[in-house]
C-alpha positions as CSV (number, residue, x, y, z in Angstrom):
1,M,71.3,90.3,99.5
2,Q,74.9,90.2,100.9
3,P,77.5,90.2,99.0
4,N,79.2,87.1,97.1
5,V,82.4,85.4,98.7
6,S,84.5,82.4,97.5
7,I,86.6,80.9,99.5
8,I,89.4,79.0,97.7
9,V,91.3,76.0,99.5
10,L,94.2,74.9,97.7
11,N,95.5,71.5,97.7
12,Y,98.3,69.3,97.3
13,N,98.7,65.9,98.4
14,G,97.1,67.1,101.9
15,R,94.1,65.1,102.3
16,E,93.4,64.8,105.4
17,D,94.2,68.4,106.2
18,T,91.9,69.2,103.3
19,L,88.7,67.9,104.7
20,A,89.3,68.5,108.1
21,C,89.0,72.3,107.0
22,L,86.2,71.7,104.3
23,R,84.3,69.9,107.7
24,S,84.8,73.1,109.5
25,L,83.8,75.3,106.8
26,Q,80.5,73.5,106.9
27,H,79.7,75.3,109.7
28,V,80.3,78.8,109.0
29,T,77.2,80.9,109.3
30,Y,77.6,83.1,106.3
31,P,74.8,82.4,103.6
32,N,76.3,83.5,100.5
33,L,79.3,81.6,100.6
34,R,81.0,79.2,97.9
35,V,83.9,77.3,98.6
36,V,86.7,76.1,95.9
37,M,88.8,73.1,96.3
38,V,91.6,73.6,93.8
39,D,94.1,70.6,93.2
40,N,97.8,70.6,92.2
41,A,97.8,67.1,91.0
42,S,97.9,65.1,93.8
43,T,98.6,61.3,93.7
44,D,97.0,60.5,97.0
45,G,93.5,60.7,96.6
46,T,92.7,64.1,97.9
47,V,90.0,64.9,95.2
48,E,88.3,61.4,95.1
49,A,87.4,61.9,99.5
50,V,86.6,65.4,98.3
51,R,84.1,64.3,96.1
52,A,82.4,61.9,98.2
53,A,82.9,63.6,101.4
54,H,81.4,67.5,100.4
55,P,79.7,67.7,97.1
56,E,78.8,71.0,98.3
57,V,82.6,72.0,97.0
58,T,83.6,72.9,93.4
59,I,86.5,71.1,92.5
60,L,89.1,72.8,90.3
61,E,92.2,70.5,89.1
62,T,94.5,71.9,87.5
63,G,96.5,69.1,86.1
64,A,99.9,70.0,87.1
65,N,101.9,71.5,90.5
66,L,101.6,75.4,90.1
67,G,102.6,75.8,93.4
68,F,100.9,78.5,95.9
69,T,100.6,81.1,93.2
70,G,99.6,79.3,90.1
71,G,97.0,76.9,92.2
72,N,95.2,80.2,93.8
73,N,95.7,81.9,90.5
74,A,93.6,79.5,88.6
75,A,90.9,79.7,91.1
76,I,91.0,83.8,92.1
77,K,89.9,83.4,88.0
78,E,87.7,81.4,88.6
79,A,85.6,83.0,91.0
80,I,85.4,86.2,89.4
81,Q,84.3,84.6,86.5
82,Q,81.3,83.5,88.8
83,G,80.9,86.9,89.9
84,A,82.3,86.5,93.4
85,D,82.1,89.7,95.3
86,Y,85.1,88.9,97.8
87,V,87.5,86.2,97.1
88,M,89.2,84.7,100.1
89,L,92.4,82.8,100.1
90,L,92.7,79.9,102.9
91,N,94.8,77.5,103.5
92,N,94.8,73.6,103.7
93,D,95.7,73.2,107.4
94,T,93.6,75.4,109.0
95,I,90.0,75.5,110.9
96,V,88.0,78.0,111.1
97,A,85.3,80.2,113.2
98,P,81.8,80.0,112.1
99,D,81.5,83.2,111.8
100,F,84.9,84.5,110.5
101,V,83.0,85.1,107.0
102,S,80.6,87.1,108.8
103,V,82.6,89.1,110.9
104,M,85.4,90.2,108.0
105,V,82.4,90.8,105.3
106,E,80.7,93.3,108.0
107,V,83.9,95.2,108.5
108,M,84.6,95.6,104.8
109,E,81.0,96.6,104.3
110,K,81.0,99.3,106.5
111,D,84.5,100.7,105.6
112,P,84.9,100.9,101.2
113,T,88.4,102.2,101.7
114,I,89.4,98.2,103.3
115,G,90.8,96.2,100.3
116,V,92.1,93.5,102.0
117,T,91.5,92.3,105.4
118,G,92.7,89.2,107.5
119,P,91.4,87.3,110.3
120,M,94.1,86.8,113.4
121,I,95.1,83.2,113.4
122,Y,96.1,81.3,116.0
123,Y,98.3,78.0,116.9
124,Y,95.7,74.7,116.4
125,S,98.3,73.1,118.7
126,N,98.3,75.9,121.3
127,P,94.6,77.6,120.7
128,E,95.1,80.8,123.0
129,V,98.3,81.6,121.5
130,I,98.8,83.8,118.1
131,W,100.6,82.7,115.2
132,S,100.2,86.0,113.2
133,A,97.7,89.6,114.1
134,G,98.6,90.9,110.8
135,G,102.1,91.2,108.9
136,E,104.7,93.9,109.4
137,I,107.6,94.9,107.0
138,D,110.6,96.4,107.9
139,W,112.2,98.3,104.9
140,K,115.7,99.2,106.9
141,R,116.1,95.4,106.8
142,G,114.9,94.0,104.6
143,T,112.2,91.5,106.8
144,T,108.8,90.9,107.0
145,S,107.6,89.2,110.7
146,M,104.1,88.5,111.7
147,I,102.6,90.5,114.5
148,G,102.1,88.5,118.0
149,L,104.3,85.8,116.7
150,N,103.8,83.5,119.6
151,E,102.2,85.7,122.4
152,V,99.2,84.4,124.6
153,D,96.2,86.6,123.4
154,L,95.2,88.2,126.0
155,S,93.0,91.2,123.8
156,Q,96.0,93.1,123.4
157,F,94.5,93.6,119.6
158,G,91.6,95.2,120.6
159,L,88.5,94.3,119.0
160,S,88.2,96.9,116.2
161,P,89.7,96.4,112.5
162,R,93.5,96.9,113.0
163,G,95.9,98.5,109.7
164,V,98.6,96.4,108.7
165,D,102.0,96.0,106.1
166,F,100.3,92.7,104.8
167,I,97.9,90.1,105.5
168,S,99.7,86.2,105.3
169,G,98.2,84.3,102.7
170,C,97.0,81.6,104.9
171,A,93.7,83.4,105.2
172,L,93.3,86.7,103.1
173,M,90.4,87.9,101.6
174,A,89.9,90.7,99.2
175,R,87.4,92.8,97.3
176,R,87.0,91.2,93.5
177,E,88.1,94.7,92.3
178,V,91.0,94.8,94.1
179,W,92.4,91.3,92.6
180,E,90.6,93.1,89.0
181,K,93.3,96.5,89.8
182,V,96.7,94.8,90.8
183,G,96.2,91.7,89.1
184,L,97.0,88.4,90.7
185,L,99.8,86.8,92.3
186,D,103.3,86.2,90.7
187,D,103.6,83.3,89.4
188,Q,107.8,84.4,89.8
189,F,107.6,83.1,93.5
190,F,105.6,79.4,93.6
191,M,105.3,80.1,96.9
192,Y,106.4,82.1,100.1
193,Y,106.3,86.4,99.5
194,E,104.2,85.8,97.4
195,E,101.3,87.6,99.3
196,T,103.8,90.0,100.7
197,E,104.7,91.4,97.2
198,W,100.4,91.6,96.2
199,C,99.5,93.4,99.1
200,V,102.4,95.9,99.0
201,R,100.9,96.1,95.2
202,A,97.3,97.1,97.0
203,G,98.8,98.9,99.2
204,R,100.4,101.1,96.8
205,A,96.9,101.5,95.1
206,G,95.8,102.9,97.7
207,Y,93.5,100.1,99.4
208,K,93.9,99.7,103.1
209,L,94.9,96.1,104.7
210,A,93.8,95.2,107.8
211,V,93.3,92.3,110.4
212,V,90.5,92.0,112.0
213,P,90.7,90.4,115.4
214,M,87.3,89.2,115.8
215,A,87.4,87.0,113.1
216,M,89.6,84.1,114.4
217,I,91.4,80.6,112.9
218,W,93.4,77.8,113.9
219,H,96.5,77.0,112.1
220,R,98.3,73.7,112.2
221,I,101.9,74.8,111.7
222,S,105.3,73.6,113.5
223,I,107.9,77.0,112.6
224,E,110.5,74.1,114.3
225,E,110.4,72.0,111.2
226,R,109.9,75.3,108.5
227,A,113.1,76.0,109.6
228,V,115.1,72.8,109.4
229,S,113.1,72.3,105.8
230,P,116.0,72.9,102.1
231,R,113.2,73.1,100.2
232,T,111.2,76.1,102.4
233,Y,114.3,77.3,103.4
234,Y,115.2,78.0,99.5
235,Y,111.9,79.7,98.7
236,M,112.3,82.1,101.4
237,V,115.9,83.1,100.6
238,R,115.5,83.3,96.6
239,N,111.6,85.3,97.2
240,R,112.7,87.7,99.8
241,L,115.4,88.4,97.0
242,L,112.3,88.6,94.6
243,F,110.7,90.6,97.0
244,L,112.8,93.3,97.2
245,H,113.3,93.4,93.8
246,K,109.6,93.6,92.7
247,T,109.0,96.1,95.4
248,R,111.9,98.4,94.1
249,A,113.5,98.3,97.5
250,T,116.0,101.3,98.4
251,Y,120.3,100.4,98.3
252,Q,119.6,100.2,102.8
253,P,117.6,96.8,103.0
254,W,120.0,95.2,100.1
255,F,123.1,96.0,102.3
256,Y,121.4,94.9,105.1
257,T,120.2,91.6,103.6
258,I,123.5,90.1,101.8
259,T,125.3,91.3,105.0
260,E,123.1,88.8,106.9
261,Y,123.2,86.0,104.7
262,A,126.9,85.9,104.6
263,R,126.9,85.9,108.5
264,T,124.3,83.3,108.7
265,F,126.4,81.3,106.5
266,M,129.8,81.9,108.1
267,S,127.8,81.0,111.8
268,W,126.8,78.0,109.9
269,S,130.4,77.3,109.5
270,L,132.3,78.0,112.1
271,R,130.1,77.9,115.4
272,P,129.5,74.3,116.9
273,K,125.6,75.5,118.4
274,W,124.8,75.9,114.4
275,Q,125.7,72.5,113.1
276,N,122.0,71.4,113.1
277,R,121.4,74.3,110.2
278,R,124.8,73.6,108.2
279,H,123.0,71.4,105.3
280,L,121.6,74.4,104.6
281,R,124.2,76.4,103.6
282,G,124.6,74.4,99.7
283,T,120.2,75.3,100.4
284,M,121.6,79.0,100.5
285,L,124.4,80.0,97.6
286,K,121.8,77.9,95.4
287,A,118.9,80.1,96.5
288,V,121.1,83.1,95.7
289,R,122.9,81.7,92.6
290,D,119.0,80.8,91.3
291,Y,117.7,84.6,92.1
292,S,121.0,86.1,90.3
293,R,120.7,84.1,87.0
294,G,116.7,84.8,87.0
295,R,115.8,81.5,87.8
296,Y,112.3,81.3,89.2
297,G,109.4,79.4,90.0
298,Q,109.6,76.4,91.0
299,M,112.7,74.9,92.5
300,T,114.8,72.8,89.9
301,V,117.1,70.0,91.6
């Protein structure tokens, strides 16, 4: 019998995206699959809509907005209790290829040293363009980036599993033993950087992390919209600092990061070309201040 796989789809007021994601999961060919939709106290009728359209999906209601970390953690614990051999986190704004689970499980079953895998992720709006072929960490600068970002897929990443520094939480599959040994996502992040820090823990625990190019999904994401969102920017700034702290980064990336923030603040203040980012200056200061004061978790007003 093939290993038991649980896929967790986290939802917070994303009914239409979630329904579309679950429809695509209905076509997945892997036979031993359980889908869990975890809802962070949505008010848009998602739970009722999923219950009506997808009776095969297990619904887990958290009762509050616990963020990416808390919502997924609740479902990870439930999946392990139900006997899952593999647990996958999957963004609700994705559409998946029917064979993506089979391909990833096959890779992990052939190589027991691989503890965490992810698929190739493309833009839903531009299906041949890569959003992520895994992630890499620049420990000198304290930066993280998506490999292959905005590249047209010309098979440049080959067909075989490829080692990476981290797997995007957009689609991350890990063995049960990894979750049990490494622990869950860190709730202090709430959202953003949590999977990167978790992957660092997994790597340091001796597990390989790999992207599987033959497994494919498509992500509904707009980098431009995220770049000017105060909420997103707050978490990216604060949690980058928290990431450096949690991973015990050396002096060099700390110096680079603080210098970068100071330079960015000055550019947004003085250069006309960045006037559309000036509204983010206060957000940056709040994020740095909250980190320095140990204010983690969900952003407060």
